[in-house]
py3Dmol code that shows the C-alpha trace and the ligand (Angstrom):
import py3Dmol

protein = """\
ATOM      1  CA  UNK A   1     157.184  28.465  45.245  1.00  0.00           C
ATOM      2  CA  UNK A   2     156.725  28.855  41.524  1.00  0.00           C
ATOM      3  CA  UNK A   3     154.033  31.434  40.781  1.00  0.00           C
ATOM      4  CA  UNK A   4     154.559  31.310  37.047  1.00  0.00           C
ATOM      5  CA  UNK A   5     152.001  29.761  34.755  1.00  0.00           C
ATOM      6  CA  UNK A   6     152.036  29.174  31.019  1.00  0.00           C
ATOM      7  CA  UNK A   7     149.433  28.183  28.473  1.00  0.00           C
ATOM      8  CA  UNK A   8     149.034  28.016  24.704  1.00  0.00           C
ATOM      9  CA  UNK A   9     146.792  30.540  23.020  1.00  0.00           C
ATOM     10  CA  UNK A  10     145.808  31.128  19.394  1.00  0.00           C
ATOM     11  CA  UNK A  11     145.799  34.688  18.132  1.00  0.00           C
ATOM     12  CA  UNK A  12     145.125  36.152  14.712  1.00  0.00           C
ATOM     13  CA  UNK A  13     147.820  38.607  13.599  1.00  0.00           C
ATOM     14  CA  UNK A  14     147.452  40.036  10.107  1.00  0.00           C
ATOM     15  CA  UNK A  15     146.383  37.139   7.897  1.00  0.00           C
ATOM     16  CA  UNK A  16     147.874  34.511  10.139  1.00  0.00           C
ATOM     17  CA  UNK A  17     146.670  32.523  13.081  1.00  0.00           C
ATOM     18  CA  UNK A  18     149.622  32.193  15.432  1.00  0.00           C
ATOM     19  CA  UNK A  19     150.131  29.751  18.262  1.00  0.00           C
ATOM     20  CA  UNK A  20     151.404  31.813  21.159  1.00  0.00           C
ATOM     21  CA  UNK A  21     152.761  30.745  24.527  1.00  0.00           C
ATOM     22  CA  UNK A  22     151.415  32.993  27.282  1.00  0.00           C
ATOM     23  CA  UNK A  23     153.466  33.046  30.472  1.00  0.00           C
ATOM     24  CA  UNK A  24     152.022  34.701  33.506  1.00  0.00           C
ATOM     25  CA  UNK A  25     154.596  35.967  35.946  1.00  0.00           C
ATOM     26  CA  UNK A  26     153.922  37.243  39.441  1.00  0.00           C
ATOM     27  CA  UNK A  27     157.164  39.221  39.302  1.00  0.00           C
ATOM     28  CA  UNK A  28     156.642  41.056  36.031  1.00  0.00           C
ATOM     29  CA  UNK A  29     155.331  44.608  35.894  1.00  0.00           C
ATOM     30  CA  UNK A  30     155.348  44.969  32.096  1.00  0.00           C
ATOM     31  CA  UNK A  31     154.698  42.852  29.009  1.00  0.00           C
ATOM     32  CA  UNK A  32     157.585  41.118  27.251  1.00  0.00           C
ATOM     33  CA  UNK A  33     157.239  39.735  23.720  1.00  0.00           C
ATOM     34  CA  UNK A  34     159.769  37.269  22.361  1.00  0.00           C
ATOM     35  CA  UNK A  35     160.055  35.532  19.002  1.00  0.00           C
ATOM     36  CA  UNK A  36     162.617  32.751  18.712  1.00  0.00           C
ATOM     37  CA  UNK A  37     162.890  29.203  17.368  1.00  0.00           C
ATOM     38  CA  UNK A  38     160.177  28.173  19.855  1.00  0.00           C
ATOM     39  CA  UNK A  39     157.770  30.652  18.275  1.00  0.00           C
ATOM     40  CA  UNK A  40     155.954  33.559  19.900  1.00  0.00           C
ATOM     41  CA  UNK A  41     156.070  33.906  23.679  1.00  0.00           C
ATOM     42  CA  UNK A  42     154.443  36.708  25.637  1.00  0.00           C
ATOM     43  CA  UNK A  43     155.204  37.159  29.328  1.00  0.00           C
ATOM     44  CA  UNK A  44     152.612  39.171  31.186  1.00  0.00           C
ATOM     45  CA  UNK A  45     152.101  40.421  34.731  1.00  0.00           C
ATOM     46  CA  UNK A  46     149.633  38.296  36.701  1.00  0.00           C
ATOM     47  CA  UNK A  47     146.022  39.456  36.386  1.00  0.00           C
ATOM     48  CA  UNK A  48     146.600  41.493  33.220  1.00  0.00           C
ATOM     49  CA  UNK A  49     143.442  41.373  31.097  1.00  0.00           C
ATOM     50  CA  UNK A  50     143.629  39.369  27.871  1.00  0.00           C
ATOM     51  CA  UNK A  51     142.390  42.319  25.786  1.00  0.00           C
ATOM     52  CA  UNK A  52     145.372  44.363  26.992  1.00  0.00           C
ATOM     53  CA  UNK A  53     148.174  41.975  26.088  1.00  0.00           C
ATOM     54  CA  UNK A  54     146.373  41.012  22.879  1.00  0.00           C
ATOM     55  CA  UNK A  55     146.353  44.647  21.789  1.00  0.00           C
ATOM     56  CA  UNK A  56     150.102  44.878  22.523  1.00  0.00           C
ATOM     57  CA  UNK A  57     150.636  41.841  20.270  1.00  0.00           C
ATOM     58  CA  UNK A  58     148.437  43.439  17.586  1.00  0.00           C
ATOM     59  CA  UNK A  59     150.486  46.642  17.720  1.00  0.00           C
ATOM     60  CA  UNK A  60     153.671  44.591  17.190  1.00  0.00           C
ATOM     61  CA  UNK A  61     152.132  42.224  14.626  1.00  0.00           C
ATOM     62  CA  UNK A  62     154.311  43.445  11.719  1.00  0.00           C
ATOM     63  CA  UNK A  63     157.506  42.813  13.668  1.00  0.00           C
ATOM     64  CA  UNK A  64     156.243  39.432  14.996  1.00  0.00           C
ATOM     65  CA  UNK A  65     155.197  38.158  11.545  1.00  0.00           C
ATOM     66  CA  UNK A  66     158.486  39.296   9.955  1.00  0.00           C
ATOM     67  CA  UNK A  67     160.519  37.524  12.614  1.00  0.00           C
ATOM     68  CA  UNK A  68     158.436  34.330  12.471  1.00  0.00           C
ATOM     69  CA  UNK A  69     158.748  34.363   8.670  1.00  0.00           C
ATOM     70  CA  UNK A  70     162.543  34.661   8.877  1.00  0.00           C
ATOM     71  CA  UNK A  71     162.705  31.826  11.423  1.00  0.00           C
ATOM     72  CA  UNK A  72     160.488  29.559   9.333  1.00  0.00           C
ATOM     73  CA  UNK A  73     162.682  30.106   6.312  1.00  0.00           C
ATOM     74  CA  UNK A  74     165.579  28.579   8.286  1.00  0.00           C
ATOM     75  CA  UNK A  75     165.656  24.804   8.202  1.00  0.00           C
ATOM     76  CA  UNK A  76     164.911  23.190  11.553  1.00  0.00           C
ATOM     77  CA  UNK A  77     167.514  20.648  12.719  1.00  0.00           C
ATOM     78  CA  UNK A  78     166.703  17.157  11.504  1.00  0.00           C
ATOM     79  CA  UNK A  79     164.756  15.225  14.131  1.00  0.00           C
ATOM     80  CA  UNK A  80     167.047  13.058  16.255  1.00  0.00           C
ATOM     81  CA  UNK A  81     164.297  12.233  18.742  1.00  0.00           C
ATOM     82  CA  UNK A  82     166.244  13.483  21.712  1.00  0.00           C
ATOM     83  CA  UNK A  83     165.063  15.360  24.761  1.00  0.00           C
ATOM     84  CA  UNK A  84     164.649  19.079  24.004  1.00  0.00           C
ATOM     85  CA  UNK A  85     164.412  18.552  20.240  1.00  0.00           C
ATOM     86  CA  UNK A  86     162.309  21.269  18.557  1.00  0.00           C
ATOM     87  CA  UNK A  87     159.517  19.875  16.372  1.00  0.00           C
ATOM     88  CA  UNK A  88     157.513  21.910  13.863  1.00  0.00           C
ATOM     89  CA  UNK A  89     153.844  22.238  14.756  1.00  0.00           C
ATOM     90  CA  UNK A  90     151.221  24.651  13.384  1.00  0.00           C
ATOM     91  CA  UNK A  91     153.856  27.025  12.087  1.00  0.00           C
ATOM     92  CA  UNK A  92     155.893  27.261  15.254  1.00  0.00           C
ATOM     93  CA  UNK A  93     158.019  24.827  17.238  1.00  0.00           C
ATOM     94  CA  UNK A  94     157.145  22.588  20.141  1.00  0.00           C
ATOM     95  CA  UNK A  95     159.793  20.932  22.245  1.00  0.00           C
ATOM     96  CA  UNK A  96     160.079  17.187  22.677  1.00  0.00           C
ATOM     97  CA  UNK A  97     160.200  16.329  26.386  1.00  0.00           C
ATOM     98  CA  UNK A  98     161.177  12.792  27.238  1.00  0.00           C
ATOM     99  CA  UNK A  99     160.259  12.058  30.834  1.00  0.00           C
ATOM    100  CA  UNK A 100     161.842   8.874  32.184  1.00  0.00           C
ATOM    101  CA  UNK A 101     160.033   7.001  34.933  1.00  0.00           C
ATOM    102  CA  UNK A 102     156.532   8.024  33.835  1.00  0.00           C
ATOM    103  CA  UNK A 103     154.953   5.271  31.801  1.00  0.00           C
ATOM    104  CA  UNK A 104     152.302   7.521  30.211  1.00  0.00           C
ATOM    105  CA  UNK A 105     151.796   5.952  26.821  1.00  0.00           C
ATOM    106  CA  UNK A 106     150.117   8.890  25.070  1.00  0.00           C
ATOM    107  CA  UNK A 107     152.068  12.057  24.261  1.00  0.00           C
ATOM    108  CA  UNK A 108     150.635  15.224  25.773  1.00  0.00           C
ATOM    109  CA  UNK A 109     151.137  18.831  24.619  1.00  0.00           C
ATOM    110  CA  UNK A 110     151.533  21.147  27.587  1.00  0.00           C
ATOM    111  CA  UNK A 111     152.885  24.706  27.472  1.00  0.00           C
ATOM    112  CA  UNK A 112     154.582  24.208  24.143  1.00  0.00           C
ATOM    113  CA  UNK A 113     156.203  20.949  25.209  1.00  0.00           C
ATOM    114  CA  UNK A 114     155.269  17.540  23.886  1.00  0.00           C
ATOM    115  CA  UNK A 115     155.666  15.217  26.865  1.00  0.00           C
ATOM    116  CA  UNK A 116     156.341  11.566  26.281  1.00  0.00           C
ATOM    117  CA  UNK A 117     156.664   9.272  29.266  1.00  0.00           C
ATOM    118  CA  UNK A 118     159.296   6.582  29.155  1.00  0.00           C
ATOM    119  CA  UNK A 119     158.891   3.553  31.378  1.00  0.00           C
ATOM    120  CA  UNK A 120     162.131   2.138  30.007  1.00  0.00           C
ATOM    121  CA  UNK A 121     164.658   3.638  27.600  1.00  0.00           C
ATOM    122  CA  UNK A 122     162.997   3.695  24.187  1.00  0.00           C
ATOM    123  CA  UNK A 123     164.720   3.428  20.864  1.00  0.00           C
ATOM    124  CA  UNK A 124     164.464   6.475  18.656  1.00  0.00           C
ATOM    125  CA  UNK A 125     162.141   4.738  16.200  1.00  0.00           C
ATOM    126  CA  UNK A 126     159.635   3.960  18.953  1.00  0.00           C
ATOM    127  CA  UNK A 127     159.719   7.630  20.011  1.00  0.00           C
ATOM    128  CA  UNK A 128     159.271   8.685  16.387  1.00  0.00           C
ATOM    129  CA  UNK A 129     156.323   6.296  16.021  1.00  0.00           C
ATOM    130  CA  UNK A 130     154.608   7.756  19.090  1.00  0.00           C
ATOM    131  CA  UNK A 131     155.192  11.322  17.945  1.00  0.00           C
ATOM    132  CA  UNK A 132     153.938  10.618  14.421  1.00  0.00           C
ATOM    133  CA  UNK A 133     150.859   8.881  15.839  1.00  0.00           C
ATOM    134  CA  UNK A 134     150.158  11.959  17.974  1.00  0.00           C
ATOM    135  CA  UNK A 135     150.708  14.300  14.970  1.00  0.00           C
ATOM    136  CA  UNK A 136     148.259  12.283  12.904  1.00  0.00           C
ATOM    137  CA  UNK A 137     145.605  12.439  15.622  1.00  0.00           C
ATOM    138  CA  UNK A 138     146.006  16.219  15.978  1.00  0.00           C
ATOM    139  CA  UNK A 139     146.041  16.641  12.197  1.00  0.00           C
ATOM    140  CA  UNK A 140     142.745  14.830  11.699  1.00  0.00           C
ATOM    141  CA  UNK A 141     141.025  16.815  14.473  1.00  0.00           C
ATOM    142  CA  UNK A 142     142.369  20.132  13.200  1.00  0.00           C
ATOM    143  CA  UNK A 143     141.523  19.397   9.547  1.00  0.00           C
ATOM    144  CA  UNK A 144     137.989  18.297  10.454  1.00  0.00           C
ATOM    145  CA  UNK A 145     137.385  21.531  12.366  1.00  0.00           C
ATOM    146  CA  UNK A 146     138.715  23.736   9.568  1.00  0.00           C
ATOM    147  CA  UNK A 147     136.794  21.823   6.875  1.00  0.00           C
ATOM    148  CA  UNK A 148     133.587  22.211   8.894  1.00  0.00           C
ATOM    149  CA  UNK A 149     134.136  25.975   9.122  1.00  0.00           C
ATOM    150  CA  UNK A 150     135.291  26.551   5.535  1.00  0.00           C
ATOM    151  CA  UNK A 151     132.746  24.364   3.753  1.00  0.00           C
ATOM    152  CA  UNK A 152     129.946  26.443   5.270  1.00  0.00           C
ATOM    153  CA  UNK A 153     131.441  29.542   3.632  1.00  0.00           C
ATOM    154  CA  UNK A 154     131.479  27.848   0.230  1.00  0.00           C
ATOM    155  CA  UNK A 155     128.144  26.083   0.717  1.00  0.00           C
ATOM    156  CA  UNK A 156     129.538  22.645  -0.125  1.00  0.00           C
ATOM    157  CA  UNK A 157     129.760  19.497   1.981  1.00  0.00           C
ATOM    158  CA  UNK A 158     132.751  17.175   2.189  1.00  0.00           C
ATOM    159  CA  UNK A 159     131.682  13.541   2.225  1.00  0.00           C
ATOM    160  CA  UNK A 160     134.678  12.245   4.160  1.00  0.00           C
ATOM    161  CA  UNK A 161     138.008  13.449   5.499  1.00  0.00           C
ATOM    162  CA  UNK A 162     141.022  11.193   5.808  1.00  0.00           C
ATOM    163  CA  UNK A 163     144.780  11.457   6.117  1.00  0.00           C
ATOM    164  CA  UNK A 164     147.385  10.663   3.518  1.00  0.00           C
ATOM    165  CA  UNK A 165     151.150  10.612   3.620  1.00  0.00           C
ATOM    166  CA  UNK A 166     151.648  11.009  -0.105  1.00  0.00           C
ATOM    167  CA  UNK A 167     155.088  12.238  -1.119  1.00  0.00           C
ATOM    168  CA  UNK A 168     153.797  14.163  -4.090  1.00  0.00           C
ATOM    169  CA  UNK A 169     150.704  16.049  -2.972  1.00  0.00           C
ATOM    170  CA  UNK A 170     149.272  17.875   0.024  1.00  0.00           C
ATOM    171  CA  UNK A 171     145.654  17.109  -0.634  1.00  0.00           C
ATOM    172  CA  UNK A 172     143.147  15.562  -2.997  1.00  0.00           C
ATOM    173  CA  UNK A 173     139.410  15.596  -3.486  1.00  0.00           C
ATOM    174  CA  UNK A 174     137.167  13.260  -5.464  1.00  0.00           C
ATOM    175  CA  UNK A 175     133.952  14.237  -7.230  1.00  0.00           C
ATOM    176  CA  UNK A 176     132.120  12.477  -4.404  1.00  0.00           C
ATOM    177  CA  UNK A 177     133.693  14.875  -1.915  1.00  0.00           C
ATOM    178  CA  UNK A 178     136.178  12.522  -0.324  1.00  0.00           C
ATOM    179  CA  UNK A 179     138.997  14.744   0.861  1.00  0.00           C
ATOM    180  CA  UNK A 180     142.425  13.448   1.762  1.00  0.00           C
ATOM    181  CA  UNK A 181     145.015  15.672   3.381  1.00  0.00           C
ATOM    182  CA  UNK A 182     148.643  14.986   4.107  1.00  0.00           C
ATOM    183  CA  UNK A 183     149.044  14.696   7.893  1.00  0.00           C
ATOM    184  CA  UNK A 184     152.374  16.557   7.662  1.00  0.00           C
ATOM    185  CA  UNK A 185     150.419  19.732   6.922  1.00  0.00           C
ATOM    186  CA  UNK A 186     149.817  20.005  10.688  1.00  0.00           C
ATOM    187  CA  UNK A 187     153.416  21.285  10.820  1.00  0.00           C
ATOM    188  CA  UNK A 188     152.435  24.283   8.663  1.00  0.00           C
ATOM    189  CA  UNK A 189     150.939  27.575   9.872  1.00  0.00           C
ATOM    190  CA  UNK A 190     147.114  27.444  10.063  1.00  0.00           C
ATOM    191  CA  UNK A 191     146.869  29.924   7.165  1.00  0.00           C
ATOM    192  CA  UNK A 192     148.647  27.436   4.850  1.00  0.00           C
ATOM    193  CA  UNK A 193     146.454  24.561   6.072  1.00  0.00           C
ATOM    194  CA  UNK A 194     143.418  26.709   5.329  1.00  0.00           C
ATOM    195  CA  UNK A 195     144.710  27.354   1.809  1.00  0.00           C
ATOM    196  CA  UNK A 196     145.057  23.615   1.080  1.00  0.00           C
ATOM    197  CA  UNK A 197     141.585  22.945   2.503  1.00  0.00           C
ATOM    198  CA  UNK A 198     140.089  25.816   0.467  1.00  0.00           C
ATOM    199  CA  UNK A 199     141.796  24.378  -2.604  1.00  0.00           C
ATOM    200  CA  UNK A 200     140.298  20.926  -2.078  1.00  0.00           C
ATOM    201  CA  UNK A 201     136.828  22.240  -1.164  1.00  0.00           C
ATOM    202  CA  UNK A 202     136.869  24.405  -4.306  1.00  0.00           C
ATOM    203  CA  UNK A 203     137.161  21.188  -6.322  1.00  0.00           C
ATOM    204  CA  UNK A 204     133.613  20.436  -5.182  1.00  0.00           C
ATOM    205  CA  UNK A 205     132.604  23.442  -7.302  1.00  0.00           C
ATOM    206  CA  UNK A 206     135.161  23.069 -10.125  1.00  0.00           C
ATOM    207  CA  UNK A 207     136.818  19.666 -10.633  1.00  0.00           C
ATOM    208  CA  UNK A 208     139.788  21.124 -12.528  1.00  0.00           C
ATOM    209  CA  UNK A 209     142.409  23.848 -12.252  1.00  0.00           C
ATOM    210  CA  UNK A 210     140.743  26.284 -14.652  1.00  0.00           C
ATOM    211  CA  UNK A 211     140.661  30.073 -14.084  1.00  0.00           C
ATOM    212  CA  UNK A 212     137.113  29.543 -12.775  1.00  0.00           C
ATOM    213  CA  UNK A 213     138.496  27.159 -10.165  1.00  0.00           C
ATOM    214  CA  UNK A 214     141.117  29.670  -8.952  1.00  0.00           C
ATOM    215  CA  UNK A 215     138.392  32.279  -8.754  1.00  0.00           C
ATOM    216  CA  UNK A 216     136.487  30.040  -6.326  1.00  0.00           C
ATOM    217  CA  UNK A 217     139.688  29.476  -4.313  1.00  0.00           C
ATOM    218  CA  UNK A 218     140.260  33.237  -4.217  1.00  0.00           C
ATOM    219  CA  UNK A 219     136.741  33.919  -2.993  1.00  0.00           C
ATOM    220  CA  UNK A 220     137.404  31.696   0.013  1.00  0.00           C
ATOM    221  CA  UNK A 221     141.091  32.429   0.499  1.00  0.00           C
ATOM    222  CA  UNK A 222     142.112  35.830  -0.953  1.00  0.00           C
ATOM    223  CA  UNK A 223     145.818  35.259  -0.078  1.00  0.00           C
ATOM    224  CA  UNK A 224     146.039  31.941  -1.890  1.00  0.00           C
ATOM    225  CA  UNK A 225     148.899  32.958  -4.210  1.00  0.00           C
ATOM    226  CA  UNK A 226     151.199  33.939  -1.353  1.00  0.00           C
ATOM    227  CA  UNK A 227     150.192  30.907   0.732  1.00  0.00           C
ATOM    228  CA  UNK A 228     150.720  28.519  -2.168  1.00  0.00           C
ATOM    229  CA  UNK A 229     154.201  29.948  -2.644  1.00  0.00           C
ATOM    230  CA  UNK A 230     154.922  29.723   1.098  1.00  0.00           C
ATOM    231  CA  UNK A 231     153.925  26.038   1.034  1.00  0.00           C
ATOM    232  CA  UNK A 232     156.239  25.397  -1.931  1.00  0.00           C
ATOM    233  CA  UNK A 233     159.145  26.928  -0.004  1.00  0.00           C
ATOM    234  CA  UNK A 234     158.504  25.396   3.426  1.00  0.00           C
ATOM    235  CA  UNK A 235     156.920  22.143   2.275  1.00  0.00           C
ATOM    236  CA  UNK A 236     160.102  20.127   1.736  1.00  0.00           C
ATOM    237  CA  UNK A 237     161.090  20.552   5.391  1.00  0.00           C
ATOM    238  CA  UNK A 238     157.787  18.987   6.536  1.00  0.00           C
ATOM    239  CA  UNK A 239     159.123  15.674   5.225  1.00  0.00           C
ATOM    240  CA  UNK A 240     161.922  15.498   7.807  1.00  0.00           C
ATOM    241  CA  UNK A 241     159.644  13.045   9.598  1.00  0.00           C
TER     242      UNK A 241
END
"""
ligand_1 = """\
1
ZN
Zn 143.691 20.830 -7.116
"""
view = py3Dmol.view(width=600, height=400)
view.addModel(protein, "pdb")
view.setStyle({"model": 0}, {"cartoon": {"style": "trace"}})
view.addModel(ligand_1, "xyz")
view.setStyle({"model": 1}, {"stick": {}})
view.zoomTo()
view.show()
C-alpha cells in the first residue's frame, strides 16, 4: 500500500513566491529538502504541522533561492512533447505526463505533473496545442488574481485583462486601462509576473516611462530593477513554446 501523498503548495521565501511540492511520507522521521530541475520538493513525516516544515524552509531560504536561481539560469531542454518532458511553469518545472488509454481531453496539473490523456496516439503538435491552451487558461486566471490584488494597492482599476502572444513585449496598457499580458509569462516566477503587472498598472498613473513612472513602479514593487533584469535574462527561454 502506498502511504505517500504529495501536493503543490505556494510559499514565500525572501522576495519570491515559490511553488513547492510537499510529499508526505509515512516512513520518514525527518524533513528532507531538495532543489533540482523539478523545483523545490520537501518530504515530511506524516502529521508534521505545516508551521514546522515551513519554518525549516524559511531557515534554508537563502540556499533554496540560490539553487533555484542557478537552475533557472540553465536553459531547459527544448520541448519535444514527450512523456516526462519538463515544462517551465511559475518559475519551476512541471512534468508532462502522457497517459495512454484515458481519453480525458483537458490537461490536469496534479503533484507537479501535467497529465494529458491520450485516447489514441497524438501527434506532437496536438499535444503542444493542448498544453498551450492549458497554459493560456492558467495564465489568465493567475493574471486576473494578481491584478485584482495589486490594483487595490495602487488605487487604480484595470478596465480589462486579456492575453497576448506578442514577440516583442510582455505587457501593454492603454489609457483606458485595457491591460494585455503575454501568456508566456506564466512560465516565470510569480515575482517577475508581479513586476510586469505593477509596470502596466503604473501606466494608469503615468502613461510614459518618466522618472515619475518608475517611482510609482518602485512604490508597488521595490525590487523592480532586479526583476526587470531577471526577465531580460530568462525571457528568451519562455519562447521555446
Ligand atoms: Zn511601460
